[in-house]
Backbone as a ProteinNet text record, in pm:
[ID]
protein_1_A
[PRIMARY]
MLSLAVTGAEHVEKHRLRLSFSDGASQLVHFGPFLHNHPHPQHNKYRRLANFNWHQFLFL
[TERTIARY]
685.9	650.6	718.3	642.1	691.9	763.8	880.9	958.8	934.6	908.2	882.3	1000	1046.3	1160.5	1132.8	1192.6	1187.5	1288.2	1241.1	1328.2	1363.3	1293	1322.6	1252.1	1299.1	1238.1	1255.6	1153.7	1156.9	1114.8	1196.2	1160.5	1051.9	937.2	824.8	828.5	830.2	842.4	862.3	926.4	949.8	984.1	900.3	926.4	844.3	809.4	728.9	814.4	801.3	871.5	771.6	792.1	716	807.1	765.8	844.5	790.9	879.7	844.9	886.4	805.3	828.2	848.3	908.8	943.7	821.9	703	582.7	518.9	585.8	535.6	450.6	415.7	333.9	419.8	353.8	421.8	329.2	388.6	311.1	375.4	294.9	342.4	345	461.3	477.7	520.4	446.1	476.6	539.9	669.3	742.6	728.7	675.6	663.9	590.7	469.8	398.9	477.3	541.3	622.4	736.3	806.6	921.7	882.2	766.8	724.9	650.8	599.5	523.3	594.8	708.8	780.8	857.6	844.3	906.7	1057.5	1113.8	1255.3	1343.4	1436.3	1517.9	1612	1640.8	1731.8	1672.9	1541	1475.3	1460.9	1485.3	1462.5	1541.3	1663.6	1745.4	1687.9	1608.7	1551.8	1429.4	1382.4	1272.2	1314.4	1441	1494.6	1516.9	1463.4	1476	1621.4	1707.3	1849.4	1911.6	1854.2	1906	1829.8	1720.5	1638	1698.6	1801.1	1868.7	1799	1702.2	1619.3	1696.1	1807.4	1889.4	1940.1	1971.8	2023.5	1917.3	1791.6	1684.6	1667.8	1685.5	1657.7	1763.4	1882.2	1990.4	2057.6	1980.3	2034.4	2067.9
-3363.5	-3258.5	-3128	-3022.3	-2891.7	-2824.2	-2773.1	-2701.6	-2552.1	-2483.9	-2340.6	-2267.8	-2162.1	-2086.1	-1936.9	-1859.4	-1713.3	-1672.3	-1597.8	-1557.7	-1409.7	-1332.8	-1191.2	-1127.2	-1009	-934.7	-786	-712.9	-566.8	-510.5	-422.1	-357.8	-255.5	-268.2	-177.6	-63.4	-97.5	0.3	-74	-10.4	-64.5	-213.2	-298.5	-443.2	-516.4	-447.9	-509.2	-534.2	-656	-694.8	-753.1	-726.9	-795.7	-906.5	-1030.5	-1146.4	-1203.2	-1243.1	-1311.3	-1456.7	-1544.9	-1688	-1753.7	-1870.8	-1941.8	-1984	-1983.8	-2017.8	-1895.3	-1778.3	-1655.5	-1569.8	-1619.9	-1544.8	-1443.6	-1342.2	-1248	-1221.3	-1185	-1166.1	-1057.8	-968.4	-868.7	-934.9	-935.1	-1000.3	-895.4	-888.4	-793.6	-871.5	-852.2	-923	-856	-734.9	-660.9	-735.2	-786.7	-858.1	-978.5	-1051.7	-1165.1	-1117	-1014	-965.8	-906.3	-842.8	-778.3	-872.8	-984.8	-1077.6	-1208.9	-1228.4	-1354.3	-1350.3	-1453.2	-1449.3	-1475.9	-1524.7	-1561.5	-1437.4	-1415.7	-1293.1	-1277.9	-1383.8	-1370.2	-1282.4	-1265.5	-1184.3	-1037.9	-1007.3	-871	-764.6	-793.8	-691.1	-648	-733.4	-700.8	-610.2	-583.7	-489.2	-349.4	-316.1	-186.5	-192.9	-97.3	-97.7	-95.5	-33.3	-28.2	-167.7	-261.9	-399.2	-494.3	-446.2	-531	-532.7	-614.4	-628.7	-741.2	-705.6	-807.2	-894	-846.9	-932.8	-1053.5	-1031.7	-1137.4	-1244.6	-1206.1	-1302.2	-1396.6	-1344.5	-1422.6	-1526.7	-1504.6	-1593.2	-1663.2	-1697.1	-1770.8	-1912.8
-1003.2	-909.8	-952.1	-955.2	-995.8	-879.8	-907.7	-806.9	-823.4	-713.8	-716.1	-653	-719.4	-668.7	-681.6	-593.2	-603.6	-710.2	-810.5	-921	-918.5	-836.3	-828.2	-710.9	-675.2	-564.8	-588.8	-550.8	-561	-425.8	-370.7	-244.4	-274	-209.8	-232.3	-130.5	-3.7	104.9	236.2	329.2	462.8	457.7	515.1	517.3	410.5	303.1	196.3	72.3	20.2	-101.9	-200.3	-328.4	-432.7	-484.1	-460.9	-501.2	-631.4	-720.2	-845	-831.7	-889.3	-876.1	-1011.8	-1010.2	-1133.3	-1214.9	-1156.6	-1232.8	-1297.8	-1286	-1347	-1254.4	-1139.7	-1044.3	-969.1	-914.7	-825.8	-708.1	-596.3	-474	-389	-336.2	-241.5	-103.9	-40.4	89.5	191.4	302.7	409.4	524.1	543.3	647.5	784.1	789.9	915.1	1025.2	1000.6	1107	1160.7	1072.8	1118.1	1207.1	1164.1	1239.5	1374.8	1381.3	1505.6	1600.1	1550.1	1634.1	1660.6	1599.1	1616.7	1747.7	1830.8	1963.3	1965.7	1857.1	1860.4	1847	1939.9	1940.2	1821.5	1748.8	1634.5	1524.8	1523.4	1421.2	1461.7	1587.7	1638.5	1563.2	1524.2	1458.7	1324.1	1258.9	1128	1138.3	1258.6	1275.4	1232.6	1255.3	1211.6	1060.7	988.3	842.6	797.2	874.9	839	835.8	910.3	914.3	822.5	763.1	677.3	537	520.2	391	315.4	232.5	169.1	71.5	18.3	-67.7	10.6	135.8	222.1	246.7	259.1	281.3	162.8	43.8	-76.2	-107.6	-62.9	-104.5	12.6	115.2	229.8	191.8
[MASK]
++++++++++++++++++++++++++++++++++++++++++++++++++++++++++++

């Protein structure tokens, strides 16, 4: 079974990141809709761009 991992990330704008994967693929991911529509309050602080530390998301 092939294991897939995030190998890199580039901040594009606001809550958008371009993620690179171990299989060579890359994908633009917009976290904004998730952060603004998710009902759990632990995610609310990341709605503010000042708190959206994308490095922290990648290495949890």
